[in-house]
MIDOZA-482396 format. One record per residue: x, y, z of N, C-alpha, C in turn. Coordinates in steps of 0.05 Angstrom, whole numbers, padded with zeros to 5 digits, always signed. Atoms other than C-alpha are relative to their C-alpha. Layout:
N
XYZXYZXYZ...
This chain:
293
+00008+00024-00016+01226+01500+02456-00005-00023-00019+00009+00023+00016+01223+01428+02428-00013-00021+00019+00015+00023-00015+01179+01369+02452+00021-00021+00008-00015+00025-00007+01210+01313+02493-00015-00019+00014+00013+00023-00016+01190+01249+02527+00021-00008+00019-00017+00011-00020+01218+01221+02593-00010-00028+00000+00006+00026-00001+01219+01146+02591+00023-00015+00014-00021+00016-00017+01250+01089+02626-00003-00031-00005+00001+00028+00003+01264+01013+02620+00012-00010+00027-00011+00012-00027+01270+00981+02692+00013+00022+00013-00014-00022-00017+01289+01050+02718+00026+00012-00015-00025-00014+00020+01345+01062+02665-00015+00019-00018+00017-00023+00010+01316+01130+02643+00013+00015-00021-00008-00016+00022+01319+01173+02583-00016+00023-00004+00012-00022+00013+01304+01238+02552-00002-00007-00030+00005+00008+00029+01276+01227+02481-00006+00027-00015+00008-00020+00019+01274+01281+02427-00004-00009-00028+00006+00011+00026+01246+01268+02356+00006+00022-00021-00008-00022+00019+01280+01304+02300-00002-00011-00030+00007+00015+00029+01254+01258+02241-00015+00020-00016+00014-00016+00020+01231+01291+02180+00004+00030+00004-00005-00028-00005+01260+01359+02204+00023+00009-00021-00020-00012+00019+01299+01406+02159+00026+00001+00015-00027-00005-00009+01374+01419+02169+00001+00020+00023+00001-00019-00021+01361+01479+02212-00014-00010+00023+00014+00010-00022+01312+01442+02255+00018-00022+00015-00020+00019-00008+01365+01385+02266+00017+00012+00019-00020-00014-00016+01410+01436+02295-00013+00003+00031+00011-00002-00025+01361+01435+02354+00009-00021+00022-00013+00018-00018+01398+01375+02383+00016+00015+00020-00018-00014-00016+01429+01402+02446+00026-00006-00001-00032+00004+00000+01504+01413+02450+00007-00016+00027-00005+00013-00025+01541+01369+02500-00002+00012+00026+00002-00013-00024+01544+01421+02553-00030+00004+00011+00028-00004-00005+01470+01431+02549-00010-00029+00010+00009+00028-00007+01458+01355+02555+00009-00008+00028-00012+00005-00025+01501+01354+02616-00019+00013+00020+00015-00018-00016+01461+01407+02647-00031-00015+00006+00023+00014-00002+01397+01367+02631+00003-00028+00017-00003+00025-00011+01426+01303+02656+00002+00003+00033-00004-00004-00029+01436+01332+02727-00026-00006+00013+00027+00007-00011+01383+01301+02772-00009+00020+00023+00010-00019-00018+01381+01359+02820-00009+00027-00014+00005-00025+00012+01379+01418+02771-00012-00004-00028+00011+00004+00027+01357+01385+02705-00020-00021+00003+00020+00020+00002+01308+01331+02682+00012-00025+00015-00014+00026-00010+01358+01276+02701-00005-00023-00018+00001+00026+00019+01374+01214+02656+00024-00012-00001-00028+00016+00007+01423+01160+02639+00008+00005-00027-00008-00003+00027+01419+01170+02567-00020+00022-00014+00015-00019+00014+01397+01226+02519-00006-00012-00028+00006+00013+00024+01360+01196+02458-00009+00017-00019+00007-00017+00020+01356+01232+02390-00009-00020-00022+00008+00018+00024+01310+01200+02337+00002+00014-00025-00006-00013+00028+01330+01215+02265-00009-00017-00021+00008+00014+00024+01312+01194+02197+00022-00022-00007-00017+00019+00007+01344+01130+02171-00011-00014-00031+00007+00014+00027+01344+01100+02099+00003-00029+00001-00005+00028-00004+01359+01030+02128-00021-00012+00018+00019+00010-00022+01306+01026+02183-00023+00017+00006+00022-00018-00007+01244+01058+02214+00012+00025+00010-00010-00024-00011+01289+01108+02248+00027-00006+00010-00029+00005-00016+01363+01118+02273-00004+00011+00028-00002-00007-00029+01371+01123+02348+00025+00007+00007-00026-00009-00011+01428+01168+02372-00001-00004+00028+00000+00005-00028+01449+01151+02441+00022+00017+00011-00022-00014-00017+01489+01201+02487-00004-00006+00030-00001+00004-00029+01507+01181+02557-00001+00025+00017+00007-00025-00019+01494+01227+02618+00027+00016+00000-00026-00018-00002+01570+01250+02613+00003+00015-00027-00002-00017+00026+01557+01278+02542+00012-00020-00024-00012+00016+00021+01592+01220+02505-00019-00017-00017+00017+00017+00017+01559+01184+02445+00007-00030+00002-00008+00031-00003+01555+01107+02453-00016-00017-00022+00012+00014+00022+01532+01052+02403-00026-00015+00005+00024+00016-00005+01478+01013+02439-00012+00002+00025+00014-00001-00026+01428+01014+02496-00025-00016-00003+00022+00018+00002+01380+00956+02502-00025+00012+00011+00026-00011-00015+01330+00989+02551-00012+00022-00019+00010-00020+00021+01324+01050+02503-00012-00011-00027+00007+00012+00023+01317+01006+02443-00031-00011+00003+00025+00006-00003+01255+00977+02477-00021+00021+00003+00019-00022-00004+01225+01042+02496-00007+00012-00028+00004-00012+00024+01233+01068+02424-00017-00019-00018+00015+00018+00012+01207+01005+02395-00029+00001+00005+00024-00004-00010+01145+01012+02440-00014+00025-00014+00009-00025+00011+01135+01084+02413-00007-00008-00030+00005+00008+00027+01138+01055+02342-00021-00017-00004+00022+00020+00004+01090+01001+02352-00027+00017+00004+00023-00015-00002+01040+01054+02377-00003+00018-00022+00001-00017+00021+01055+01101+02321-00009-00013-00028+00001+00014+00026+01053+01050+02264-00023-00019+00002+00017+00021-00003+01008+00997+02290+00013-00025-00010-00016+00023+00011+01060+00947+02263+00006-00018+00026-00009+00019-00022+01082+00886+02303+00030-00003-00004-00026+00004+00003+01154+00894+02280+00013+00029-00005-00014-00027+00004+01203+00954+02283+00030-00006-00004-00029+00002+00004+01275+00960+02258+00011+00028+00007-00012-00024-00011+01318+01009+02292+00030+00001-00007-00030-00002+00006+01386+01033+02268+00014+00013+00024-00015-00012-00020+01438+01046+02320+00031+00001-00009-00027+00000+00005+01512+01057+02322+00012-00026-00002-00009+00029-00001+01520+00982+02335-00015-00016-00024+00017+00015+00021+01476+00963+02274-00030+00002-00001+00028+00000+00004+01405+00947+02257-00011-00023+00023+00012+00016-00021+01362+00919+02318-00030-00004-00008+00028+00001+00004+01295+00887+02305-00016-00007+00024+00015+00003-00022+01239+00889+02355-00030-00011-00007+00026+00011+00003+01173+00853+02364-00014+00003+00029+00015+00000-00024+01117+00859+02418+00009-00027+00016-00008+00019-00018+01139+00817+02479-00016-00022+00011+00018+00018-00013+01076+00777+02489-00013+00010+00025+00014-00009-00022+01060+00804+02559-00002+00030-00006+00005-00030+00007+01030+00876+02554+00021+00015+00012-00021-00020-00010+01078+00932+02557+00029-00011-00002-00030+00012+00001+01137+00886+02540+00008-00003-00032-00009+00001+00026+01181+00885+02480+00025-00020-00001-00018+00018+00003+01227+00834+02451+00020+00011-00020-00021-00015+00019+01294+00857+02417+00019-00024-00008-00023+00015+00010+01342+00817+02374+00025+00014+00003-00026-00016-00007+01406+00847+02402+00024-00009-00016-00023+00009+00021+01453+00810+02347+00015-00020+00014-00021+00019-00007+01511+00768+02356+00020+00009+00019-00025-00011-00018+01561+00779+02412+00027-00008-00015-00028+00002+00010+01634+00788+02394+00019-00005+00022-00016+00010-00021+01687+00751+02435+00031+00005-00009-00028-00004+00004+01751+00766+02399+00014+00025+00013-00013-00020-00019+01801+00810+02441-00001+00026-00021-00001-00022+00014+01804+00858+02382-00027+00014-00007+00030-00005+00006+01730+00862+02372-00014+00014+00026+00014-00010-00025+01716+00882+02446+00001+00029+00003-00026+00010+00004+01765+00918+02441+00015+00002+00026-00021+00002-00019+01824+00903+02487+00022+00014-00012-00024-00009+00008+01888+00937+02487+00026-00018-00006-00021+00019+00006+01928+00874+02484-00011-00027-00005+00008+00024+00010+01921+00803+02458-00006-00019+00026+00010+00020-00019+01882+00754+02502-00010-00026-00017+00008+00022+00017+01875+00682+02471-00029-00012+00009+00028+00011-00006+01811+00667+02510-00014+00022+00017+00014-00022-00015+01763+00723+02532-00023-00011+00017+00017+00009-00021+01723+00676+02576+00009+00007+00028-00013-00011-00024+01770+00701+02628+00024+00017-00008-00024-00013+00007+01825+00751+02625+00014+00009+00027-00018-00008-00022+01882+00776+02672-00006+00028+00009+00006-00026-00009+01852+00834+02710-00012-00008+00028+00012+00004-00029+01840+00838+02786+00000+00027+00014+00001-00021-00020+01822+00885+02842+00010-00011+00028-00007+00010-00028+01858+00879+02909+00030-00015-00002-00027+00012-00001+01926+00843+02930+00005-00022-00021-00006+00019+00020+01958+00801+02879-00003-00029+00012+00004+00030-00009+01958+00737+02925-00029-00002+00010+00025-00001-00011+01885+00754+02949-00019+00018-00013+00017-00020+00010+01845+00791+02899-00028-00001+00010+00028+00003-00008+01777+00813+02916-00017-00005-00025+00011+00005+00024+01755+00809+02844+00024-00008-00020-00020+00007+00022+01792+00776+02785-00012-00017-00023+00009+00015+00022+01786+00743+02720-00024+00002-00013+00025-00006+00013+01729+00775+02686-00002-00013-00029+00005+00007+00025+01696+00750+02625-00007+00025-00017+00004-00026+00014+01695+00802+02569-00013-00006-00029+00012+00007+00024+01651+00810+02507-00010+00029-00008+00011-00023+00014+01625+00864+02458-00030-00006-00008+00027+00004+00007+01549+00864+02454-00014+00026-00011+00004-00031+00008+01543+00933+02416+00015+00020+00013-00017-00013-00016+01587+00960+02470+00017-00018+00019-00013+00017-00012+01643+00934+02511-00003-00008+00031+00008+00008-00024+01631+00894+02574+00021-00019+00014-00015+00018-00016+01671+00862+02631-00019-00012+00023+00016+00013-00019+01636+00812+02677+00017-00013+00021-00013+00012-00021+01665+00793+02746-00021-00018+00015+00016+00019-00012+01634+00731+02779+00003+00002+00029-00001-00002-00031+01617+00738+02853-00023-00017+00012+00019+00016-00015+01578+00703+02907-00022+00017+00009+00020-00017-00011+01540+00766+02929+00002+00027-00014-00003-00024+00014+01529+00826+02883-00001+00028+00019+00001-00019-00020+01515+00868+02945+00021+00004+00017-00021+00000-00021+01578+00854+02981+00024+00015-00012-00020-00015+00009+01621+00896+02938-00003+00028-00009+00003-00028+00002+01636+00971+02930+00004+00006-00033+00000-00004+00032+01618+00975+02851+00004+00032-00003-00008-00028+00005+01618+01049+02861+00028+00012+00007-00029-00009-00004+01689+01053+02883+00018-00012-00023-00015+00008+00021+01721+01007+02833-00009+00000-00028+00012-00001+00023+01674+01013+02777+00013+00023-00019-00013-00018+00016+01704+01081+02753+00028-00005-00008-00029+00007+00008+01774+01056+02758-00001-00021-00022-00002+00022+00023+01759+00991+02715-00012+00013-00026+00012-00011+00025+01717+01035+02666+00022+00013-00015-00020-00012+00015+01778+01074+02648+00027-00014-00001-00024+00015+00002+01830+01018+02656+00014-00001-00029-00014-00003+00026+01884+01022+02601-00005-00027-00017+00006+00027+00015+01863+00948+02580-00022+00007-00018+00023-00006+00018+01800+00980+02552+00002+00026-00013-00005-00023+00012+01816+01030+02502-00026+00021-00009+00024-00017+00006+01743+01053+02487-00016-00001+00026+00011+00005-00027+01727+01044+02564-00018-00022-00003+00016+00025-00001+01679+00988+02585-00019+00003+00025+00019+00001-00025+01619+00975+02627+00006-00023+00017-00011+00019-00020+01637+00937+02690-00026-00010+00013+00020+00013-00015+01590+00887+02720+00008-00020+00020+00000+00021-00018+01586+00840+02779-00022-00017-00003+00022+00017+00007+01545+00779+02768+00003-00026+00019+00002+00025-00013+01522+00721+02811-00020-00017-00014+00015+00021+00013+01496+00657+02780-00018-00014+00022+00013+00014-00021+01441+00638+02829-00014-00025-00008+00011+00026+00012+01413+00580+02784+00007+00003-00029-00005+00000+00032+01426+00559+02712-00018+00014-00016+00017-00019+00013+01367+00599+02696-00007+00028+00013+00003-00028-00014+01375+00661+02739+00027+00009+00007-00024-00013-00003+01431+00711+02740-00006+00031+00012+00007-00027-00013+01434+00772+02786+00024+00019-00008-00018-00021+00008+01472+00833+02760+00001+00028+00010-00003-00029-00006+01497+00901+02783+00023+00013-00023-00016-00009+00019+01531+00946+02733+00007+00030+00004-00011-00026+00004+01574+01007+02731+00002+00006-00031+00003-00009+00030+01557+01039+02662+00018+00020-00010-00020-00019+00008+01610+01075+02625-00017+00024-00009+00013-00024+00004+01592+01147+02622-00026+00007+00013+00025-00003-00016+01534+01137+02670+00003-00004+00028-00006+00007-00028+01558+01107+02734-00019-00024+00008+00018+00021-00007+01513+01057+02775-00027+00007-00010+00025-00002+00013+01450+01044+02740-00021-00022+00008+00020+00018-00008+01384+01012+02757-00004-00024-00017+00001+00023+00022+01386+00969+02693+00015+00010-00021-00014-00007+00026+01433+00963+02637-00006-00027-00019+00011+00024+00017+01401+00919+02580+00024-00015-00012-00023+00016+00013+01471+00904+02545+00012-00016+00021-00015+00013-00019+01499+00883+02611-00013-00025+00006+00014+00026-00002+01443+00832+02617+00006-00020-00024-00009+00016+00021+01462+00808+02548+00026-00012+00002-00025+00005-00006+01532+00806+02567+00000-00023+00019+00000+00020-00022+01518+00765+02628-00010-00026-00009+00009+00027+00013+01478+00709+02592+00020-00012-00014-00019+00016+00018+01529+00695+02542+00025-00004+00012-00026+00009-00014+01588+00700+02586-00005-00022+00021+00005+00024-00019+01554+00654+02639-00004-00024-00015+00002+00024+00014+01534+00606+02586+00024-00010-00010-00024+00005+00012+01601+00609+02550+00019-00013+00022-00019+00015-00022+01637+00589+02617-00014-00021+00013+00016+00024-00010+01584+00535+02632-00012+00007+00029+00012-00007-00027+01557+00573+02693-00033-00002-00002+00030-00005+00003+01484+00579+02661-00008-00014-00024+00012+00011+00024+01439+00552+02609+00000+00026-00020+00002-00023+00019+01429+00597+02545-00028+00014+00003+00022-00015-00007+01363+00620+02572-00006+00002+00025+00000-00008-00029+01355+00656+02639-00015+00025+00006+00006-00023-00011+01322+00709+02677+00023+00017+00010-00020-00015-00010+01370+00766+02691-00011+00020+00018+00014-00018-00019+01352+00806+02755+00022+00022+00001-00018-00025-00002+01381+00878+02754-00015+00016+00024+00013-00014-00025+01366+00928+02814-00028+00012-00007+00027-00014+00008+01306+00957+02773-00020-00020-00006+00021+00021+00008+01274+00889+02758+00014-00021-00020-00006+00022+00015+01276+00828+02712+00001+00004-00032+00001+00001+00029+01295+00817+02638+00000-00029-00007-00001+00025+00008+01284+00752+02602+00022+00000-00025-00022+00001+00020+01348+00733+02560+00002-00028-00011-00003+00025+00014+01357+00679+02507+00023+00003-00019-00018+00001+00022+01418+00663+02468-00004-00025-00018+00012+00024+00018+01393+00624+02410+00019-00015-00015-00017+00019+00015+01421+00570+02366+00016+00012-00023-00016-00015+00020+01443+00622+02315+00017+00021+00012-00017-00018-00017+01478+00660+02366-00007+00029+00003+00014-00026-00003+01430+00718+02369-00008+00001+00028+00009-00003-00026+01415+00747+02435-00028+00014+00002+00027-00011-00001+01340+00761+02451-00004+00009+00030+00006-00013-00021+01322+00808+02505-00031+00009+00003+00024-00008-00004+01252+00817+02531-00004+00011+00028+00007-00015-00026+01225+00866+02583-00018+00022-00005+00017-00021+00004+01183+00925+02596+00008+00028-00008-00009-00028+00007+01185+01000+02576-00023+00014+00013+00020-00017-00011+01149+01060+02604+00004+00026-00011+00001-00032+00006+01130+01133+02582-00009+00010+00026+00007-00013-00024+01133+01174+02643-00012+00027-00001+00016-00024+00005+01113+01244+02619+00012+00013-00023-00011-00018+00020+01124+01295+02566+00006+00029+00007-00008-00028-00004+01145+01366+02561+00012+00012-00023-00015-00018+00020+01185+01420+02523+00028+00008+00013-00025-00010-00009+01257+01438+02528+00011+00021-00016-00015-00018+00016+01302+01495+02505+00027-00013-00006-00026+00016+00005+01359+01461+02467+00024+00017+00001-00021-00013-00005+01402+01521+02477+00011+00007+00027-00008-00006-00031+01399+01534+02552-00008-00026+00018+00006+00022-00020+01370+01466+02580-00025+00007+00019+00022-00006-00015+01311+01502+02610-00023-00023-00011+00020+00017+00009+01250+01455+02607-00025+00003+00016+00027-00002-00012+01174+01450+02623-00012-00028-00001+00014+00020+00001+01141+01388+02644-00030+00004-00001+00027-00010+00007+01074+01388+02615-00021-00019+00006+00025+00017-00006+01035+01323+02623+00011-00029+00010-00006+00029-00010+01039+01256+02660-00008-00019-00020+00008+00021+00020+01037+01193+02619-00025-00015+00012+00023+00017-00006+00970+01156+02619+00006-00028+00012
């Protein structure tokens, strides 16, 4: 059995195991994909959106490996980054943490308000080949993609961006009026997205307030997707819908987003440690041992 933590950022939840400073044999304790799938099951397992493995890094305080609930590894997760930064602040007493991810190095600071963390999520990529898309589009502020009849589409012309992972943002008047659970899976796997994509519907309620719901690739409907919030602010600002600083409201709560003058995206929001326990990396059996204080 190995220790684990259950954590969440605005309801986007994670199982975290720490394999830093472990021998090669101990690193083999990372559960295989089939075991992670069993652990992800919300009826029979612990239940999570992402499985996080903390590993040694020679470039940062640690390397954060991110596996989605479907077993696939992904590059970035903003909510998990806040959670791991919060752990590092408590562990080291420092007011700065550098976390290596598949998307690069992310720097974190205490967020001012108690229990909040600010993350420099880096610079967004707008080139069609960087998102990536399967074909050339000269302007990724909107691309030719729609749901529904050609002459009267329900959704159309999303903005697309890579903020550590690929996102498509459809602009709507009411995020609750669309069956994201129905068209999200189809769009996630659309041939236009060779690495799949996170699919969001967003409503700009004011120039400083955006409401977002997301179908996250490899996860499904989620209470919060930090990188979707990042994608929403840059795409809204880039298309003239919003300012470069706004509150992004997700089903799980609010994040503060700022796209600064050097094009870096800053995300600030809460994190939470729910409880701890031990799990068997070979079978997926687990024991919940303590509630978070």
